[in-house]
C-alpha positions as CSV (number, residue, x, y, z in Angstrom):
1,X,72.4,-17.9,-9.0
2,X,70.9,-21.1,-7.5
3,X,67.7,-20.8,-5.4
4,X,66.1,-23.5,-3.3
5,X,62.4,-23.8,-2.6
6,X,61.3,-25.6,0.6
7,X,57.7,-26.8,0.9
8,X,56.3,-28.3,4.1
9,X,53.3,-30.4,5.0
10,X,49.7,-29.7,5.8
11,X,46.8,-29.4,3.4
12,X,46.3,-25.6,3.8
13,X,50.1,-25.0,3.5
14,X,50.1,-27.1,0.3
15,X,47.5,-24.7,-1.2
16,X,49.4,-21.7,0.2
17,X,52.6,-23.0,-1.5
18,X,50.9,-22.7,-4.8
19,X,50.3,-19.0,-4.1
20,X,53.9,-18.6,-3.1
21,X,55.1,-20.2,-6.3
22,X,52.7,-17.9,-8.3
23,X,54.2,-14.8,-6.5
24,X,57.8,-15.9,-7.1
25,X,57.1,-16.6,-10.8
26,X,55.5,-13.2,-11.2
27,X,58.7,-11.7,-9.9
28,X,60.8,-13.8,-12.3
29,X,62.2,-16.0,-9.5
30,X,62.5,-19.7,-10.4
31,X,64.1,-22.3,-8.1
32,X,66.8,-24.7,-9.1
33,X,66.4,-27.0,-6.1
34,X,63.2,-28.2,-4.3
35,X,62.9,-29.8,-0.9
36,X,59.5,-31.1,0.0
37,X,57.5,-33.1,2.6
38,X,53.9,-34.3,2.8
39,X,51.4,-32.2,0.9
40,X,54.3,-29.9,-0.1
41,X,55.5,-32.9,-2.1
42,X,52.4,-32.6,-4.3
43,X,53.0,-28.9,-5.1
44,X,56.7,-29.4,-5.4
45,X,56.5,-32.3,-7.8
46,X,54.0,-30.5,-10.0
47,X,56.3,-27.5,-9.9
48,X,59.3,-29.7,-10.9
49,X,57.3,-31.0,-13.8
50,X,56.7,-27.4,-15.0
51,X,53.0,-27.3,-14.2
52,X,51.5,-23.8,-14.2
53,X,50.2,-22.6,-10.8
54,X,46.6,-22.7,-12.1
55,X,46.8,-26.3,-13.0
56,X,48.2,-27.2,-9.6
57,X,44.9,-26.2,-8.0
58,X,43.3,-29.1,-9.7
59,X,45.3,-31.6,-7.6
60,X,44.2,-30.0,-4.3
């Protein structure tokens, strides 16, 4: 199954996206497609490069 992840802009949303990624990973859900904009692009690009959610917080 293919699953897309859409991440939007705004600093606080960017941080919230990391929490959403953490929750998805805990449930064993991994996306195959990512669509991003603004600060969501930071979280999305780190996710695409297989960063762990804990390491993503260092960039915010």
